[in-house]
TIGU-421343 format. One record per residue (C-alpha): residue number from 1; residue in three letters; x, y, z. Coordinates in nm, 2 decimals. Example, Ala and Ser with C-alpha at 12.3 -4.5 7.8 and 13.67 -1.06 7.14 Angstrom:
<1,ala,<1.23,-0.45,0.78>>
<2,ser,<1.37,-0.11,0.71>>
//
This chain:
<1,unk,<-6.76,4.27,-2.09>>
<2,unk,<-6.54,4.30,-1.78>>
<3,unk,<-6.23,4.07,-1.77>>
<4,unk,<-6.03,3.95,-1.46>>
<5,unk,<-5.72,3.76,-1.40>>
<6,unk,<-5.82,3.41,-1.23>>
<7,unk,<-5.63,3.09,-1.17>>
<8,unk,<-5.97,2.90,-1.20>>
<9,unk,<-5.93,2.86,-1.60>>
<10,unk,<-5.58,2.71,-1.54>>
<11,unk,<-5.71,2.41,-1.33>>
<12,unk,<-6.01,2.34,-1.55>>
<13,unk,<-6.21,2.01,-1.42>>
<14,unk,<-6.34,1.96,-1.76>>
<15,unk,<-5.97,1.94,-1.90>>
<16,unk,<-5.89,1.67,-1.62>>
<17,unk,<-6.19,1.47,-1.71>>
<18,unk,<-6.13,1.47,-2.08>>
<19,unk,<-5.77,1.41,-2.07>>
<20,unk,<-5.77,1.16,-1.82>>
<21,unk,<-5.63,1.27,-1.49>>
<22,unk,<-5.58,0.91,-1.41>>
<23,unk,<-5.35,0.86,-1.71>>
<24,unk,<-5.15,1.17,-1.65>>
<25,unk,<-5.12,1.06,-1.28>>
<26,unk,<-4.97,0.71,-1.40>>
<27,unk,<-4.74,0.89,-1.63>>
<28,unk,<-4.61,1.11,-1.36>>
<29,unk,<-4.55,0.80,-1.14>>
<30,unk,<-4.37,0.63,-1.42>>
<31,unk,<-4.12,0.92,-1.48>>
<32,unk,<-4.09,0.97,-1.09>>
<33,unk,<-3.97,0.61,-1.07>>
<34,unk,<-3.69,0.69,-1.34>>
<35,unk,<-3.61,1.04,-1.24>>
<36,unk,<-3.52,0.95,-0.88>>
<37,unk,<-3.25,0.72,-1.00>>
<38,unk,<-3.10,1.01,-1.19>>
<39,unk,<-3.15,1.31,-1.01>>
<40,unk,<-2.84,1.30,-0.79>>
<41,unk,<-2.66,1.38,-1.11>>
<42,unk,<-2.80,1.72,-1.07>>
<43,unk,<-2.62,1.80,-0.76>>
<44,unk,<-2.37,2.07,-0.79>>
<45,unk,<-2.13,2.00,-0.52>>
<46,unk,<-2.05,1.63,-0.43>>
<47,unk,<-1.75,1.71,-0.20>>
<48,unk,<-1.64,1.47,0.05>>
<49,unk,<-1.57,1.61,0.41>>
<50,unk,<-1.38,1.42,0.66>>
<51,unk,<-1.53,1.44,1.04>>
<52,unk,<-1.45,1.28,1.35>>
<53,unk,<-1.68,1.00,1.45>>
<54,unk,<-1.71,0.72,1.70>>
<55,unk,<-1.67,0.47,1.42>>
<56,unk,<-1.51,0.44,1.10>>
<57,unk,<-1.15,0.44,1.00>>
<58,unk,<-0.90,0.48,1.30>>
<59,unk,<-0.73,0.83,1.33>>
<60,unk,<-0.38,0.77,1.47>>
<61,unk,<-0.37,1.14,1.54>>
<62,unk,<-0.66,1.12,1.78>>
<63,unk,<-0.55,0.82,1.99>>
<64,unk,<-0.44,1.03,2.26>>
<65,unk,<-0.81,1.13,2.30>>
<66,unk,<-0.94,0.78,2.37>>
<67,unk,<-0.95,0.80,2.74>>
<68,unk,<-1.21,1.09,2.74>>
<69,unk,<-1.36,1.08,2.39>>
<70,unk,<-1.49,0.81,2.16>>
<71,unk,<-1.43,1.04,1.85>>
<72,unk,<-1.10,0.88,1.75>>
<73,unk,<-1.23,0.77,1.41>>
<74,unk,<-1.30,0.94,1.08>>
<75,unk,<-1.57,0.93,0.82>>
<76,unk,<-1.64,1.10,0.51>>
<77,unk,<-1.96,1.29,0.46>>
<78,unk,<-2.09,1.39,0.12>>
<79,unk,<-2.21,1.76,0.11>>
<80,unk,<-2.51,1.78,-0.11>>
<81,unk,<-2.60,2.14,-0.22>>
<82,unk,<-2.69,2.32,-0.52>>
<83,unk,<-2.70,2.68,-0.63>>
<84,unk,<-2.89,2.65,-0.93>>
<85,unk,<-3.27,2.70,-0.97>>
<86,unk,<-3.45,2.51,-1.25>>
<87,unk,<-3.73,2.70,-1.43>>
<88,unk,<-3.99,2.49,-1.62>>
<89,unk,<-4.19,2.66,-1.89>>
<90,unk,<-4.47,2.47,-2.01>>
<91,unk,<-4.65,2.56,-2.34>>
<92,unk,<-5.03,2.63,-2.25>>
<93,unk,<-5.15,2.67,-2.62>>
<94,unk,<-5.44,2.51,-2.74>>
<95,unk,<-5.25,2.25,-2.97>>
<96,unk,<-5.10,2.12,-2.64>>
<97,unk,<-5.44,1.92,-2.60>>
<98,unk,<-5.32,1.68,-2.88>>
<99,unk,<-5.22,1.34,-2.75>>
<100,unk,<-4.89,1.14,-2.79>>
<101,unk,<-4.81,0.80,-2.73>>
<102,unk,<-4.63,0.75,-2.40>>
<103,unk,<-4.49,0.44,-2.21>>
<104,unk,<-4.84,0.43,-2.02>>
<105,unk,<-5.05,0.50,-2.34>>
<106,unk,<-5.18,0.81,-2.51>>
<107,unk,<-5.16,1.14,-2.29>>
<108,unk,<-5.22,1.49,-2.39>>
<109,unk,<-4.91,1.71,-2.45>>
<110,unk,<-4.99,1.93,-2.17>>
<111,unk,<-5.03,1.61,-1.95>>
<112,unk,<-4.70,1.49,-2.07>>
<113,unk,<-4.53,1.81,-1.97>>
<114,unk,<-4.71,1.84,-1.63>>
<115,unk,<-4.63,1.47,-1.55>>
<116,unk,<-4.26,1.54,-1.62>>
<117,unk,<-4.26,1.87,-1.41>>
<118,unk,<-4.43,1.70,-1.13>>
<119,unk,<-4.22,1.39,-1.12>>
<120,unk,<-3.91,1.61,-1.14>>
<121,unk,<-4.03,1.81,-0.84>>
<122,unk,<-4.12,1.48,-0.65>>
<123,unk,<-3.80,1.34,-0.70>>
<124,unk,<-3.61,1.65,-0.60>>
<125,unk,<-3.81,1.64,-0.26>>
<126,unk,<-3.76,1.26,-0.21>>
<127,unk,<-3.42,1.24,-0.31>>
<128,unk,<-3.25,1.54,-0.24>>
<129,unk,<-3.49,1.71,0.02>>
<130,unk,<-3.56,2.00,-0.21>>
<131,unk,<-3.19,2.09,-0.24>>
<132,unk,<-3.25,2.22,-0.60>>
<133,unk,<-3.50,2.51,-0.61>>
<134,unk,<-3.77,2.43,-0.89>>
<135,unk,<-4.02,2.66,-1.04>>
<136,unk,<-4.30,2.58,-1.29>>
<137,unk,<-4.46,2.82,-1.51>>
<138,unk,<-4.73,2.79,-1.79>>
<139,unk,<-4.71,3.02,-2.08>>
<140,unk,<-5.02,3.17,-2.24>>
<141,unk,<-5.10,3.42,-2.51>>
<142,unk,<-5.48,3.50,-2.45>>
<143,unk,<-5.71,3.62,-2.72>>
<144,unk,<-5.89,3.84,-2.46>>
<145,unk,<-5.75,4.17,-2.33>>
<146,unk,<-5.88,4.50,-2.25>>
<147,unk,<-5.76,4.82,-2.07>>
<148,unk,<-5.97,4.75,-1.76>>
<149,unk,<-5.76,4.44,-1.72>>
<150,unk,<-5.42,4.53,-1.77>>
<151,unk,<-5.45,4.92,-1.71>>
<152,unk,<-5.31,4.99,-2.05>>
<153,unk,<-5.42,5.00,-2.42>>
<154,unk,<-5.10,4.79,-2.52>>
<155,unk,<-5.31,4.52,-2.69>>
<156,unk,<-5.22,4.16,-2.70>>
<157,unk,<-4.99,4.00,-2.43>>
<158,unk,<-4.84,3.72,-2.29>>
<159,unk,<-4.89,3.56,-1.94>>
<160,unk,<-4.65,3.36,-1.70>>
<161,unk,<-4.84,3.16,-1.46>>
<162,unk,<-4.66,3.00,-1.16>>
<163,unk,<-4.82,2.66,-1.10>>
<164,unk,<-4.56,2.50,-0.86>>
<165,unk,<-4.27,2.63,-0.63>>
<166,unk,<-4.03,2.41,-0.44>>
<167,unk,<-4.04,2.68,-0.18>>
<168,unk,<-4.40,2.60,-0.11>>
<169,unk,<-4.42,2.38,0.18>>
<170,unk,<-4.74,2.21,0.06>>
<171,unk,<-4.53,2.05,-0.23>>
<172,unk,<-4.85,1.99,-0.41>>
<173,unk,<-4.75,1.77,-0.71>>
<174,unk,<-5.10,1.64,-0.79>>
<175,unk,<-5.27,1.98,-0.85>>
<176,unk,<-5.00,2.05,-1.11>>
<177,unk,<-5.13,1.75,-1.31>>
<178,unk,<-5.49,1.93,-1.36>>
<179,unk,<-5.31,2.21,-1.55>>
<180,unk,<-5.50,2.27,-1.90>>
<181,unk,<-5.47,2.50,-2.19>>
<182,unk,<-5.69,2.80,-2.10>>
<183,unk,<-5.56,3.15,-2.05>>
<184,unk,<-5.58,3.25,-1.66>>
<185,unk,<-5.84,3.53,-1.76>>
<186,unk,<-6.21,3.51,-1.70>>
<187,unk,<-6.52,3.73,-1.79>>
<188,unk,<-6.77,3.83,-1.53>>
<189,unk,<-7.00,3.55,-1.66>>
<190,unk,<-6.74,3.30,-1.57>>
<191,unk,<-6.62,3.22,-1.94>>
<192,unk,<-6.27,3.19,-2.06>>
<193,unk,<-6.08,3.13,-2.36>>
<194,unk,<-5.78,2.91,-2.46>>
<195,unk,<-5.42,3.03,-2.55>>
<196,unk,<-5.22,3.11,-2.86>>
<197,unk,<-4.84,2.99,-2.85>>
<198,unk,<-4.64,3.26,-2.68>>
<199,unk,<-4.32,3.06,-2.65>>
<200,unk,<-4.01,3.28,-2.57>>
<201,unk,<-4.22,3.60,-2.59>>
<202,unk,<-4.26,3.55,-2.23>>
<203,unk,<-3.87,3.57,-2.18>>
<204,unk,<-3.85,3.96,-2.08>>
<205,unk,<-4.13,3.88,-1.80>>
<206,unk,<-3.93,3.57,-1.69>>
<207,unk,<-3.60,3.79,-1.67>>
<208,unk,<-3.77,4.04,-1.44>>
<209,unk,<-3.91,3.76,-1.23>>
<210,unk,<-3.57,3.62,-1.20>>
<211,unk,<-3.41,3.93,-1.09>>
<212,unk,<-3.66,3.98,-0.81>>
<213,unk,<-3.70,3.63,-0.68>>
<214,unk,<-3.42,3.40,-0.77>>
<215,unk,<-3.14,3.40,-0.51>>
<216,unk,<-2.91,3.11,-0.66>>
<217,unk,<-2.62,3.19,-0.88>>
<218,unk,<-2.74,3.02,-1.18>>
<219,unk,<-3.06,2.93,-1.34>>
<220,unk,<-3.17,2.66,-1.60>>
<221,unk,<-3.45,2.72,-1.83>>
<222,unk,<-3.62,2.41,-1.92>>
<223,unk,<-3.89,2.48,-2.19>>
<224,unk,<-4.15,2.21,-2.27>>
<225,unk,<-4.35,2.27,-2.60>>
<226,unk,<-4.47,2.13,-2.91>>
<227,unk,<-4.31,2.38,-3.14>>
<228,unk,<-4.41,2.68,-3.36>>
<229,unk,<-4.46,3.04,-3.21>>
<230,unk,<-4.80,3.19,-3.30>>
<231,unk,<-4.95,3.49,-3.13>>
<232,unk,<-5.04,3.86,-3.17>>
<233,unk,<-4.86,4.11,-2.94>>
<234,unk,<-4.88,4.47,-2.88>>
<235,unk,<-5.11,4.77,-2.98>>
<236,unk,<-4.99,4.73,-3.34>>
<237,unk,<-5.07,4.36,-3.36>>
<238,unk,<-4.73,4.24,-3.43>>
<239,unk,<-4.76,3.87,-3.54>>
<240,unk,<-4.51,3.68,-3.33>>
<241,unk,<-4.36,3.39,-3.52>>
<242,unk,<-4.08,3.14,-3.48>>
<243,unk,<-3.82,3.38,-3.64>>
<244,unk,<-3.91,3.60,-3.35>>
<245,unk,<-3.89,3.31,-3.12>>
<246,unk,<-3.53,3.23,-3.22>>
<247,unk,<-3.42,3.60,-3.19>>
<248,unk,<-3.57,3.62,-2.83>>
<249,unk,<-3.37,3.29,-2.74>>
<250,unk,<-3.05,3.44,-2.87>>
<251,unk,<-3.11,3.75,-2.68>>
<252,unk,<-3.23,3.66,-2.34>>
<253,unk,<-3.08,3.29,-2.32>>
<254,unk,<-2.74,3.36,-2.44>>
<255,unk,<-2.53,3.25,-2.15>>
<256,unk,<-2.80,3.08,-1.97>>
<257,unk,<-2.82,2.70,-1.97>>
<258,unk,<-3.13,2.60,-2.14>>
<259,unk,<-3.29,2.29,-2.30>>
<260,unk,<-3.61,2.21,-2.47>>
<261,unk,<-3.84,1.91,-2.45>>
<262,unk,<-4.04,1.88,-2.78>>
<263,unk,<-4.37,1.71,-2.82>>
<264,unk,<-4.41,1.56,-3.17>>
<265,unk,<-4.06,1.68,-3.30>>
<266,unk,<-4.16,1.69,-3.67>>
<267,unk,<-3.88,1.88,-3.86>>
<268,unk,<-3.60,1.84,-3.61>>
<269,unk,<-3.34,2.04,-3.79>>
<270,unk,<-3.59,2.33,-3.81>>
<271,unk,<-3.69,2.31,-3.43>>
<272,unk,<-3.33,2.30,-3.35>>
<273,unk,<-3.26,2.61,-3.54>>
<274,unk,<-3.54,2.79,-3.35>>
<275,unk,<-3.47,2.63,-3.00>>
<276,unk,<-3.10,2.56,-3.00>>
<277,unk,<-2.91,2.21,-3.02>>
<278,unk,<-3.01,2.13,-2.66>>
<279,unk,<-3.34,1.99,-2.78>>
<280,unk,<-3.47,1.66,-2.67>>
<281,unk,<-3.77,1.47,-2.82>>
<282,unk,<-4.05,1.28,-2.64>>
<283,unk,<-4.08,1.02,-2.91>>
<284,unk,<-3.76,0.85,-2.76>>
<285,unk,<-3.67,0.75,-2.41>>
<286,unk,<-3.54,1.07,-2.33>>
<287,unk,<-3.48,1.03,-1.95>>
<288,unk,<-3.10,0.94,-1.98>>
<289,unk,<-3.04,1.23,-2.23>>
<290,unk,<-3.24,1.48,-2.03>>
<291,unk,<-3.04,1.43,-1.71>>
<292,unk,<-2.72,1.39,-1.89>>
<293,unk,<-2.78,1.76,-2.02>>
<294,unk,<-2.87,1.89,-1.67>>
<295,unk,<-2.54,1.72,-1.52>>
<296,unk,<-2.34,1.89,-1.80>>
<297,unk,<-2.50,2.23,-1.73>>
<298,unk,<-2.41,2.19,-1.35>>
<299,unk,<-2.04,2.11,-1.40>>
//
């Protein structure tokens, strides 16, 4: 059976119907209303610059120009810019189809994640005119693989699928909301599978992508997941579990600002041991805590 990479499984219309795209869109709109009040905290530079103007505070040093120029006043202009890229990593595993209670009712975990990412990206455009580069990826660990697909016999793998970029002039926030929990691999018969939980096994690939594509001085990794890592990697079938996940975080995210938004927190102390202290749970009103963390990273 021949396999090919395809974006079609990522945007599965059956998922959109079963998990109510309408509710996910409503949740995105709810978060957007809250996020746009906070997003100015993410600006790296908020420096005031004085410029000459024809209104404002009178500049006594410019009075000699009044006969031939109206610009004898000064005003402050706030220079808004950011030299930080925010990278969203959304867990695309099968368990993310489970639902959680939200301010607008029950929504799938993957729906919560895409709603958060979509709202954040939309607020960035509306409030900051896309001053902050944003990239959104879905993490997959497909059960299917073969040498025809990858060109190797290296066995199990992980996949990063980019589903949104603020550099794309289309700014398609709504299509992102249709993302489900299928691996981006399809058979020649049009069949496709779900995904195991890859988590930070994708970090080596992300690091390579950052080196080739990110032009800002800093990156923030924003991980959205429901917890434990569970997948098989490599030709020897290594069982990648949470202790491996912790080791990957320590190795690849050391010195890089990062935080995790956890669906259904469960054992918080265990999850923080795996993902670090910068972990926020969705079972609280996490908006203020989320933007406080981001603002701290940008100081």
